[in-house]
N, C-alpha and C positions, 0 to 999 in steps of 0.2 A: 372770595376767590375771584380773581379776574380771568375771564376767558378771552384769549387773544387768537385771532385767526390770520392776521396779516404779518408778514415778516418785518416790515418797517415798524409796525406798532410794537412787536416783540423787542426789537433792537432799541427803540426809544425807552421802553419800560426798563430794560436791563441797564442801559446807560445811566438812567436816573438812579437806579439802585446802586450802581457802582460809584457815582458821584457822591452819594450819601454815605459812602463807606460801608455798604452792605455786601457781605459775601454771598454769592449766588451759587446754590447747589442745584444740580440738574439731574432729572431722572427721565431718560427717553424710553417710551413704551410704544407698543402697537395696540394698546387698549385691551378691553376685556379683562379688566384688572382682577387679580386674585391676591391672596395674602402674601405671596412672594413679591409682587410689585409694591404692596403697601409696606413691606419690610424695607425695601429700598427707599421709599419715601421717608420712613422714620429714621433711617440712617442718614439721609440727606439733611434732615432737620437738625441733626447734631453737627453737621459740617458747615452749615451756612445759616445766615439770618433770613435769607429769602430762598424759597424752594419753588422751582419751576418743574412741572411735569409736562412732557409732550405726549400727545396721542397722534400717531401717524402710521397707518398701515402702508408700508413702503413698497410700491409696486416693483421697484428696481431690484429687490432681493428675492423675488419669486420668479421661477422659471415658468414658461408658458403652460406646462403640464402640472403645476403645483396649485395650491389651494388659495390663491389670492382672492378670488371672488367669494369663496366659501368661508374665508377666515372670519371667525366670530367677531361681531361688533355690537357694542351696547353703550352708546355714548351717555345716555341719561343715567344709567347705573354707575358708569365710571365717574361721571361728574359728581354724583352724590357721595361716592366713596372718597374722592379727593377733597371735597368740601368738609367732610367729616374729619379728615386728617389735617385740616387747616393749611392746605397748600396755598401759596400766595398767587401763583399764576398757572393756568392750564393753557398750553400752547396747542392749538388744534387747527393746523393749516390744511388746506386742500392740496391735492397732487399738483394742480396748476400753480399754486403758490410756491411749492417746494421746487418744482421742475418747470420753470417758465420757459416758453419759447423753444421747446425742444432742446433741453440741456445737453451739451456736447462734451462736458468735462467729467471725467470719472477718476477714481482712485483705485489702484491695484497695490495690494501689499503682497509683493511677489513671492516670498518664500513661505509665509505662514498660510496664506489663503488657499493654495491648491491642495493642502493636506486634509485628511479626515473629512469634514463636511464638504470641503471643496472638491473632493473626488466624486462625490455623489450629487452635489449641487453646484455645478460649474457656474461661475459668475455671481454666486450668492454673496460672497464677501466683497466683491466689487460694489454691489449695491449697498451693502451694510456700511462699508468704509465711506462711500460717497455721501450717503444720507447723514451719517453721524458728523462728518466734517461740515456739511451744510448746516445741520442743526447747531453745532458749536458756534458757527459764525452768526447764526440767527439769535441764539439765546445768550451767547457771550458769558458762559458760566465761569466760575473759579474752580469748581470741582464737579465731577459727574460720577454717578453711581451705577454700576452694572452688576447683574447677578452672575455668580460663578457657575451656575448650571450651564450657561453658554460659555464655557471656558475658552474655547477657541476664539469666539467673538471678542471676549475680553482681551485676549492677547493681541488680536488683530488691531483693536482700537488703541491699546497701549502703544503698539508699534507705530501706527499711523500718527498718533498724537505726538510721539517723540520725533518722528521723521519730518513732520510738517511744522514743528516748533510751536505747537499750541501751548500756551501757558495755562494748562488745565491739569488739575490733579485727577487721575483716574483711580477710582476706588472700587474694589471688588467686594461683593457681599456674599456670604455663604448661602448655599442652596437651601431653600425652604421646602419642607417635605410634609406630606400627609402623615398620619399616624402609622401607616404601613410602609412608609419609606418612599412612596412615589413622589418624585420631584414635581412641584406645582408647575403647571403649564396651561396656557390658554387652550392648547390643542387637546388636553385631557377631556375637554367637552365632547370630542368626537367619539369617545369610548362608550360602548354599550356596557350594561351591567356585567356581563360575562367577561368582556375585554378588560374592564376595570379590575377584575379579580386577577387577570393574567399580568397586568402591567407591573406590579411590584417585583416580578422576576428580575427586572433590571437592578433594583436595589439589592436584592439577595445576591446577585452576581458580584456587585461591588463589594459587599460585605464579605463574601467568600474570598475574594482576592485580597482584601485587607487582612483577613485572618491568616492566610497563607504567608504573606510577607511578614507579618508580625511573628509568625512561628519560625522564620528564618529562610523561607524559600526565596531564592534570588533569580531563578531562571524565569524570564518573562514569558517564555512559551508555555511553561507548565502553569503559571498563574493565569495566563489568558485562557488556556484550555479549561481550567476549572471554572472560571467565570462563564465561559461560553456554554459549558455543560449545564450550568444552573439555568440559563435562559432556554436552552434547547429542550429542557424538560417540560417547558410550557408550550403546548401545541399551537397556541394562537400567536406566539411571538416568533418573528422572523428577523434574524440579525442582519443588519446591513454592514456594519463594521464593529470590531471590538479590537482596540489597539492599546498597547502599553508604550508610552512615549516620553521623551524628554519634556518637562513642563515648559521650558523656554522655547525650544525650537520646534516642538511637536513632532520631531522625527522619531520613528519607531526605534526601540532599543532592545538588544538581546538579553541584557541582564539588568537587574534592579540594584544598583550599587548605592544610589542616593534616592531622594524622593523622585517618584515617577508618577505620571498621569495615566490612569486607565480611563479611556474615553470610548463611548459606545453609542450607536444609533440602532434602534430596533423598531420595526413596524409591528403594531398590534392593531389588527383591523385597519380602519382608515387612518389611524393616528401614527405619525412618525415621531417617536420619542427619543430624546437624547439625554444622556446623563454622564457623570464622571465622578471619579474619586482620586484623591492624592494618596498614593501608596508610600508610606513612610517606613524607612528601614530603622 
């Protein structure tokens, strides 16, 4: 596995692969890799002859009061995991390499970004969209794989890719979960043993909502209330938002007439956990 730290070197590597007729599949990450990330890598291997994984903890998507400094980092472990997966290139740039000379250009996805996560993390998706666009220009992939756990992020990136005419296929991968249903996340490392026991309340809420819709309930308010009650029964869990939305626009909807997205964010101790489920009629 080749480790690349400079943008120019990454572009030269990618251009050579393209000239050789190799399809490049890309998995952007912030490191501290877990089985969810590795599932994305394995999906990427089926989509291209060359797989690039980036590790970059992007300062632009963290607010000043968020956990940028504390965000878990373990490059040696990540490197070993990716080598074991036979990844072709690990792109590991510094912040100065990604944002040289006080970068002044940013990308705003105007309608999708302010909703859900955007209400509680203003500017977050501006940082996400900007860094992903930059990474696309650095890595020059044919396809890129993102996890569906971050559903809003996936939709923002799809919209940005379309709007800016990137010739890149965006592929979503189903959420990877622990045996008790908790979605895998690097931030799960923040949970104490007791908090870890409380965290699966998110998954139970999603399953409760899915069951109600499968039984014929179409009132979004009643479905949301049942899901909310499931989480509120866990004293260590504090709901930030729980919404039933249109899967494309992310606008909240009153009735579930077609497939709908249940998206939620919950604080459990120091960890802010997000999850979602597609409610199918």
